[in-house]
PASEBA-1860 file (N, C-alpha, C; in nm, 3 decimals):
! residues 191
1> XXXXXXXX> 0.084/-0.118/0.000/0.000/0.000/0.000/0.088/0.124/0.000 ~ 0.030/0.233/-0.043/0.104/0.358/-0.049/0.009/0.475/-0.032 ~ 0.061/0.582/0.022/-0.011/0.709/0.024/0.018/0.775/-0.110 ~ -0.079/0.774/-0.202/-0.051/0.823/-0.336/-0.035/0.974/-0.342 ~ -0.053/1.040/-0.231/-0.026/1.183/-0.224/0.121/1.212/-0.199 ~ 0.201/1.106/-0.178/0.344/1.121/-0.149/0.425/1.052/-0.259 ~ 0.504/1.128/-0.330/0.578/1.072/-0.443/0.674/0.962/-0.401 ~ 0.736/0.975/-0.283/0.828/0.870/-0.238/0.754/0.739/-0.210
9> XXXXXXXX> 0.632/0.746/-0.158/0.551/0.625/-0.137/0.514/0.560/-0.270 ~ 0.477/0.641/-0.367/0.439/0.588/-0.499/0.558/0.519/-0.563 ~ 0.675/0.584/-0.562/0.793/0.522/-0.623/0.833/0.395/-0.550 ~ 0.824/0.395/-0.418/0.857/0.275/-0.340/0.762/0.161/-0.376 ~ 0.634/0.191/-0.394/0.536/0.090/-0.432/0.572/0.029/-0.568 ~ 0.602/0.114/-0.665/0.637/0.065/-0.799/0.767/-0.015/-0.793 ~ 0.867/0.034/-0.721/0.994/-0.039/-0.707/0.973/-0.176/-0.643 ~ 0.886/-0.183/-0.544/0.856/-0.311/-0.478/0.792/-0.409/-0.575
17> XXXXXXXX> 0.698/-0.362/-0.654/0.632/-0.449/-0.752/0.733/-0.500/-0.854 ~ 0.816/-0.411/-0.907/0.915/-0.451/-1.007/1.018/-0.545/-0.946 ~ 1.057/-0.520/-0.822/1.153/-0.607/-0.754/1.097/-0.748/-0.737 ~ 0.969/-0.757/-0.703/0.908/-0.888/-0.679/0.870/-0.959/-0.808 ~ 0.814/-0.886/-0.906/0.757/-0.948/-1.026/0.838/-0.923/-1.153 ~ 0.933/-0.832/-1.146/1.018/-0.806/-1.262/0.963/-0.705/-1.360 ~ 0.836/-0.672/-1.350/0.773/-0.582/-1.446/0.638/-0.535/-1.393 ~ 0.577/-0.447/-1.468/0.438/-0.408/-1.444/0.368/-0.409/-1.580
25> XXXXXXXX> 0.265/-0.487/-1.592/0.188/-0.492/-1.716/0.061/-0.408/-1.707 ~ 0.000/-0.405/-1.588/-0.128/-0.337/-1.569/-0.122/-0.255/-1.440 ~ -0.169/-0.132/-1.447/-0.180/-0.049/-1.327/-0.321/0.010/-1.324 ~ -0.387/-0.005/-1.210/-0.521/0.052/-1.190/-0.512/0.156/-1.080 ~ -0.541/0.278/-1.113/-0.538/0.388/-1.017/-0.680/0.420/-0.975 ~ -0.714/0.380/-0.852/-0.853/0.386/-0.808/-0.874/0.467/-0.681 ~ -0.771/0.532/-0.630/-0.787/0.609/-0.507/-0.864/0.737/-0.535 ~ -0.940/0.781/-0.438/-1.012/0.906/-0.452/-1.079/0.946/-0.323
33> XXXXXXXX> -1.095/1.076/-0.306/-1.167/1.129/-0.190/-1.266/1.235/-0.238 ~ -1.365/1.259/-0.154/-1.467/1.359/-0.185/-1.509/1.426/-0.056 ~ -1.512/1.557/-0.057/-1.561/1.634/0.056/-1.667/1.729/0.002 ~ -1.787/1.713/0.048/-1.898/1.793/-0.004/-1.905/1.928/0.066 ~ -1.897/2.032/-0.014/-1.919/2.167/0.039/-1.959/2.257/-0.077 ~ -2.036/2.357/-0.045/-2.076/2.455/-0.146/-1.951/2.524/-0.199 ~ -1.953/2.562/-0.324/-1.835/2.622/-0.387/-1.782/2.742/-0.309 ~ -1.872/2.827/-0.263/-1.828/2.946/-0.191/-1.773/2.913/-0.052
41> XXXXXXXX> -1.798/2.792/-0.005/-1.749/2.748/0.126/-1.627/2.656/0.114 ~ -1.589/2.618/-0.006/-1.477/2.526/-0.026/-1.346/2.595/0.014 ~ -1.279/2.536/0.111/-1.152/2.593/0.157/-1.038/2.550/0.064 ~ -0.931/2.626/0.066/-0.813/2.587/-0.012/-0.757/2.455/0.038 ~ -0.768/2.430/0.168/-0.722/2.303/0.224/-0.801/2.186/0.163 ~ -0.933/2.200/0.155/-1.016/2.095/0.095/-0.981/2.077/-0.052 ~ -0.969/2.188/-0.123/-0.933/2.185/-0.265/-0.800/2.112/-0.285 ~ -0.697/2.154/-0.209/-0.564/2.095/-0.222/-0.563/1.947/-0.184
49> XXXXXXXX> -0.631/1.912/-0.078/-0.634/1.772/-0.034/-0.702/1.684/-0.140 ~ -0.813/1.731/-0.195/-0.884/1.655/-0.297/-0.799/1.639/-0.422 ~ -0.738/1.747/-0.468/-0.653/1.740/-0.587/-0.527/1.657/-0.562 ~ -0.475/1.662/-0.440/-0.355/1.586/-0.407/-0.377/1.436/-0.426 ~ -0.492/1.387/-0.385/-0.523/1.245/-0.401/-0.576/1.216/-0.541 ~ -0.681/1.287/-0.581/-0.754/1.251/-0.702/-0.677/1.276/-0.831 ~ -0.604/1.385/-0.839/-0.535/1.417/-0.964/-0.383/1.403/-0.953 ~ -0.324/1.469/-0.856/-0.178/1.461/-0.841/-0.135/1.318/-0.813
57> XXXXXXXX> -0.206/1.249/-0.724/-0.172/1.110/-0.692/-0.187/1.018/-0.812 ~ -0.293/1.039/-0.889/-0.313/0.959/-1.010/-0.201/0.986/-1.109 ~ -0.163/1.113/-1.125/-0.050/1.147/-1.213/0.078/1.077/-1.168 ~ 0.109/1.084/-1.039/0.233/1.023/-0.990/0.234/0.872/-1.013 ~ 0.119/0.808/-0.992/0.110/0.663/-1.016/0.126/0.632/-1.165 ~ 0.061/0.710/-1.250/0.076/0.691/-1.395/0.221/0.708/-1.437 ~ 0.284/0.812/-1.387/0.421/0.841/-1.427/0.517/0.732/-1.381 ~ 0.505/0.689/-1.257/0.597/0.588/-1.204/0.578/0.454/-1.274
65> XXXXXXXX> 0.454/0.409/-1.287/0.428/0.282/-1.357/0.455/0.298/-1.506 ~ 0.422/0.414/-1.561/0.443/0.440/-1.703/0.589/0.431/-1.743 ~ 0.678/0.479/-1.660/0.822/0.470/-1.692/0.865/0.325/-1.711 ~ 0.817/0.237/-1.625/0.848/0.094/-1.636/0.788/0.039/-1.765 ~ 0.663/0.070/-1.790/0.593/0.020/-1.908/0.656/0.071/-2.037 ~ 0.694/0.199/-2.041/0.756/0.256/-2.160/0.889/0.187/-2.189 ~ 0.963/0.157/-2.085/1.092/0.090/-2.102/1.074/-0.050/-2.160 ~ 0.968/-0.120/-2.121/0.945/-0.256/-2.170/0.863/-0.257/-2.299
73> XXXXXXXX> 0.804/-0.143/-2.336/0.730/-0.133/-2.461/0.588/-0.186/-2.457 ~ 0.532/-0.202/-2.337/0.394/-0.249/-2.326/0.340/-0.219/-2.187 ~ 0.212/-0.186/-2.181/0.146/-0.171/-2.052/0.007/-0.113/-2.069 ~ -0.073/-0.132/-1.966/-0.209/-0.079/-1.962/-0.226/-0.005/-1.830 ~ -0.269/0.119/-1.838/-0.301/0.197/-1.719/-0.449/0.229/-1.724 ~ -0.518/0.202/-1.614/-0.661/0.228/-1.604/-0.683/0.320/-1.484 ~ -0.728/0.439/-1.512/-0.756/0.537/-1.407/-0.905/0.538/-1.377 ~ -0.938/0.573/-1.254/-1.078/0.591/-1.217/-1.108/0.740/-1.209
81> XXXXXXXX> -1.193/0.785/-1.299/-1.243/0.923/-1.297/-1.381/0.917/-1.232 ~ -1.479/0.980/-1.290/-1.614/0.980/-1.234/-1.711/1.039/-1.336 ~ -1.834/0.997/-1.326/-1.941/1.060/-1.403/-1.941/1.211/-1.375 ~ -1.896/1.249/-1.256/-1.890/1.391/-1.218/-1.789/1.468/-1.301 ~ -1.709/1.399/-1.382/-1.619/1.468/-1.474/-1.694/1.519/-1.596 ~ -1.816/1.467/-1.618/-1.895/1.500/-1.736/-2.014/1.590/-1.705 ~ -2.074/1.571/-1.590/-2.192/1.647/-1.550/-2.170/1.701/-1.409 ~ -2.253/1.792/-1.369/-2.251/1.838/-1.230/-2.363/1.764/-1.159
89> XXXXXXXX> -2.327/1.661/-1.081/-2.432/1.585/-1.013/-2.506/1.675/-0.914 ~ -2.632/1.648/-0.898/-2.710/1.728/-0.804/-2.786/1.633/-0.713 ~ -2.820/1.669/-0.595/-2.804/1.802/-0.537/-2.674/1.819/-0.459 ~ -2.588/1.718/-0.457/-2.465/1.731/-0.379/-2.373/1.839/-0.437 ~ -2.305/1.906/-0.348/-2.214/2.013/-0.386/-2.072/1.961/-0.364 ~ -1.996/1.952/-0.474/-1.864/1.889/-0.464/-1.770/1.944/-0.571 ~ -1.748/2.073/-0.569/-1.666/2.141/-0.668/-1.528/2.078/-0.684 ~ -1.457/2.058/-0.575/-1.319/2.009/-0.586/-1.316/1.866/-0.641
97> XXXXXXXX> -1.413/1.783/-0.604/-1.419/1.646/-0.656/-1.447/1.647/-0.807 ~ -1.552/1.719/-0.848/-1.588/1.724/-0.990/-1.471/1.772/-1.075 ~ -1.407/1.878/-1.030/-1.299/1.938/-1.107/-1.177/1.846/-1.112 ~ -1.145/1.783/-1.001/-1.029/1.693/-1.000/-1.052/1.571/-1.088 ~ -1.174/1.519/-1.090/-1.203/1.402/-1.174/-1.205/1.439/-1.323 ~ -1.246/1.562/-1.356/-1.234/1.609/-1.495/-1.086/1.614/-1.534 ~ -1.003/1.651/-1.440/-0.858/1.650/-1.464/-0.805/1.511/-1.491 ~ -0.859/1.411/-1.422/-0.817/1.272/-1.446/-0.850/1.230/-1.589
105> XXXXXXXX> -0.964/1.272/-1.639/-1.000/1.239/-1.778/-0.900/1.303/-1.874 ~ -0.867/1.429/-1.855/-0.772/1.496/-1.945/-0.632/1.437/-1.930 ~ -0.592/1.402/-1.808/-0.464/1.334/-1.786/-0.460/1.204/-1.866 ~ -0.568/1.128/-1.859/-0.579/1.000/-1.930/-0.567/1.021/-2.081 ~ -0.638/1.119/-2.132/-0.633/1.147/-2.277/-0.493/1.188/-2.321 ~ -0.429/1.272/-2.242/-0.296/1.321/-2.278/-0.193/1.209/-2.274 ~ -0.189/1.134/-2.165/-0.093/1.023/-2.157/-0.124/0.917/-2.262 ~ -0.252/0.892/-2.284/-0.292/0.792/-2.383/-0.240/0.824/-2.521
113> XXXXXXXX> -0.243/0.951/-2.559/-0.193/0.988/-2.692/-0.041/0.996/-2.695 ~ 0.021/1.038/-2.586/0.167/1.047/-2.582/0.236/0.911/-2.580 ~ 0.172/0.811/-2.521/0.240/0.683/-2.497/0.198/0.569/-2.588 ~ 0.090/0.584/-2.665/0.040/0.473/-2.747/0.144/0.423/-2.847 ~ 0.222/0.513/-2.907/0.320/0.469/-3.006/0.439/0.398/-2.944 ~ 0.444/0.396/-2.811/0.549/0.321/-2.740/0.490/0.203/-2.664 ~ 0.366/0.166/-2.700/0.307/0.042/-2.649/0.228/0.052/-2.521 ~ 0.212/0.172/-2.468/0.140/0.188/-2.342/0.005/0.255/-2.369
121> XXXXXXXX> -0.101/0.187/-2.326/-0.236/0.242/-2.341/-0.283/0.294/-2.206 ~ -0.345/0.410/-2.208/-0.398/0.470/-2.085/-0.545/0.503/-2.111 ~ -0.632/0.446/-2.031/-0.777/0.468/-2.040/-0.831/0.492/-1.901 ~ -0.955/0.536/-1.892/-1.017/0.552/-1.761/-1.162/0.508/-1.765 ~ -1.212/0.482/-1.647/-1.355/0.455/-1.630/-1.414/0.572/-1.551 ~ -1.539/0.602/-1.582/-1.612/0.705/-1.509/-1.740/0.645/-1.454 ~ -1.731/0.590/-1.332/-1.850/0.531/-1.272/-1.951/0.637/-1.232 ~ -2.076/0.596/-1.233/-2.181/0.675/-1.171/-2.182/0.643/-1.022
129> XXXXXXXX> -2.296/0.649/-0.962/-2.308/0.622/-0.819/-2.308/0.472/-0.799 ~ -2.215/0.425/-0.716/-2.194/0.282/-0.695/-2.261/0.239/-0.565 ~ -2.328/0.127/-0.572/-2.399/0.070/-0.457/-2.298/0.006/-0.362 ~ -2.258/0.081/-0.261/-2.166/0.032/-0.159/-2.230/0.052/-0.022 ~ -2.180/-0.015/0.081/-2.237/0.002/0.215/-2.239/0.149/0.261 ~ -2.146/0.227/0.213/-2.135/0.367/0.253/-2.262/0.447/0.225 ~ -2.334/0.416/0.117/-2.451/0.497/0.081/-2.581/0.445/0.141 ~ -2.574/0.343/0.225/-2.696/0.286/0.282/-2.726/0.337/0.423
137> XXXXXXXX> -2.669/0.451/0.458/-2.701/0.508/0.589/-2.839/0.572/0.583 ~ -2.901/0.583/0.696/-3.034/0.644/0.705/-3.032/0.788/0.654 ~ -2.923/0.859/0.683/-2.911/0.999/0.640/-2.914/1.015/0.489 ~ -2.863/0.917/0.418/-2.854/0.928/0.272/-2.974/0.872/0.197 ~ -3.066/0.810/0.269/-3.181/0.747/0.201/-3.254/0.842/0.104 ~ -3.289/0.965/0.145/-3.357/1.055/0.050/-3.270/1.088/-0.073 ~ -3.141/1.101/-0.050/-3.051/1.132/-0.160/-3.041/1.014/-0.258 ~ -3.035/0.893/-0.204/-3.030/0.773/-0.290/-3.156/0.765/-0.375
145> XXXXXXXX> -3.271/0.794/-0.316/-3.396/0.793/-0.394/-3.392/0.898/-0.506 ~ -3.336/1.012/-0.476/-3.321/1.117/-0.578/-3.230/1.069/-0.690 ~ -3.118/1.009/-0.653/-3.024/0.958/-0.754/-3.091/0.855/-0.843 ~ -3.163/0.764/-0.780/-3.229/0.658/-0.858/-3.327/0.717/-0.960 ~ -3.394/0.825/-0.923/-3.488/0.887/-1.017/-3.415/0.953/-1.134 ~ -3.286/0.978/-1.120/-3.206/1.041/-1.226/-3.135/0.940/-1.315 ~ -3.146/0.811/-1.285/-3.073/0.708/-1.358/-3.169/0.629/-1.446 ~ -3.160/0.642/-1.579/-3.251/0.570/-1.667/-3.252/0.419/-1.644
153> XXXXXXXX> -3.139/0.362/-1.604/-3.134/0.217/-1.580/-3.213/0.177/-1.456 ~ -3.248/0.274/-1.371/-3.330/0.246/-1.254/-3.257/0.180/-1.138 ~ -3.125/0.177/-1.143/-3.048/0.118/-1.034/-2.912/0.184/-1.025 ~ -2.849/0.165/-0.911/-2.712/0.213/-0.893/-2.616/0.115/-0.959 ~ -2.497/0.161/-0.989/-2.393/0.072/-1.042/-2.354/-0.029/-0.935 ~ -2.327/-0.149/-0.977/-2.273/-0.252/-0.889/-2.122/-0.260/-0.911 ~ -2.051/-0.304/-0.810/-1.906/-0.318/-0.823/-1.872/-0.407/-0.942 ~ -1.952/-0.510/-0.966/-1.926/-0.600/-1.079/-1.936/-0.527/-1.213
161> XXXXXXXX> -2.019/-0.424/-1.223/-2.026/-0.345/-1.346/-1.891/-0.280/-1.375 ~ -1.827/-0.232/-1.272/-1.697/-0.167/-1.288/-1.587/-0.269/-1.313 ~ -1.594/-0.382/-1.243/-1.492/-0.487/-1.261/-1.487/-0.533/-1.406 ~ -1.602/-0.553/-1.467/-1.606/-0.600/-1.606/-1.538/-0.500/-1.699 ~ -1.560/-0.372/-1.675/-1.498/-0.269/-1.758/-1.347/-0.267/-1.741 ~ -1.300/-0.282/-1.619/-1.156/-0.282/-1.593/-1.091/-0.405/-1.656 ~ -1.156/-0.520/-1.646/-1.102/-0.642/-1.710/-1.089/-0.620/-1.860 ~ -1.190/-0.561/-1.921/-1.184/-0.532/-2.065/-1.067/-0.440/-2.097
169> XXXXXXXX> -1.053/-0.330/-2.023/-0.946/-0.235/-2.050/-0.807/-0.294/-2.024 ~ -0.798/-0.392/-1.936/-0.671/-0.457/-1.907/-0.638/-0.567/-2.008 ~ -0.736/-0.609/-2.085/-0.718/-0.722/-2.177/-0.668/-0.678/-2.314 ~ -0.627/-0.776/-2.394/-0.583/-0.749/-2.531/-0.698/-0.700/-2.619 ~ -0.821/-0.725/-2.577/-0.937/-0.680/-2.655/-0.941/-0.529/-2.670 ~ -0.874/-0.457/-2.580/-0.875/-0.310/-2.587/-0.742/-0.253/-2.637 ~ -0.662/-0.335/-2.703/-0.529/-0.290/-2.747/-0.531/-0.171/-2.843 ~ -0.638/-0.150/-2.916/-0.644/-0.039/-3.010/-0.711/0.084/-2.949
177> XXXXXXXX> -0.728/0.082/-2.820/-0.801/0.186/-2.750/-0.706/0.260/-2.657 ~ -0.704/0.391/-2.663/-0.624/0.468/-2.569/-0.684/0.607/-2.551 ~ -0.668/0.661/-2.432/-0.721/0.793/-2.401/-0.872/0.797/-2.389 ~ -0.933/0.680/-2.375/-1.079/0.672/-2.374/-1.133/0.678/-2.232 ~ -1.249/0.739/-2.218/-1.319/0.746/-2.091/-1.444/0.659/-2.102 ~ -1.442/0.543/-2.040/-1.554/0.450/-2.045/-1.652/0.486/-1.933 ~ -1.766/0.539/-1.972/-1.865/0.590/-1.876/-1.960/0.477/-1.838 ~ -1.973/0.452/-1.707/-2.053/0.340/-1.656/-2.148/0.396/-1.551
185> XXXXXXX> -2.264/0.450/-1.597/-2.351/0.522/-1.505/-2.499/0.501/-1.534 ~ -2.532/0.393/-1.606/-2.673/0.363/-1.629/-2.749/0.468/-1.707 ~ -2.677/0.552/-1.781/-2.740/0.654/-1.862/-2.761/0.788/-1.793 ~ -2.716/0.801/-1.669/-2.744/0.923/-1.591/-2.689/1.049/-1.657 ~ -2.574/1.041/-1.719/-2.515/1.162/-1.777/-2.581/1.201/-1.909 ~ -2.673/1.118/-1.958/-2.739/1.147/-2.086/-2.862/1.235/-2.072 ~ -2.910/1.254/-1.950/-3.030/1.336/-1.930/-3.003/1.479/-1.963
END
């Protein structure tokens, strides 16, 4: 494990993997944090902390794993962005999260185009609202009902929905794909 907000932790993690396995073929960057606050109330500390994990940390992981992959001439990097990179979800207020995840999409597109000719593909997934124990608190029940009314599929994403997408992006079936943002949100961003 590593604190992806610390470059020395990220490099140590990559070095440990290469030391044990000799290479890195696939890297999945899935860390993220969210702090809900109105835009006018968002502190610089909240902004910096969110960007440090969601965007800066993803960049450092891409760069460290990417160096190994570029040297070997092959690799797949899969970043986790969010549906919030495409739309402004409501009614939650999460400026720093939305903006940082939009940055992950642009990071993915940029690295994907820069590295494809050297054998490294970089793609991302943008999940919608995922059905996890965290959202089943009594306090969130009205919000979950609101979200469900906004999703044409009529349900929240399941972890297995995301797993299938990551397996595809990690497989040879996606070898001609790079810089792509695979949106997995039951149609919510289409409204």
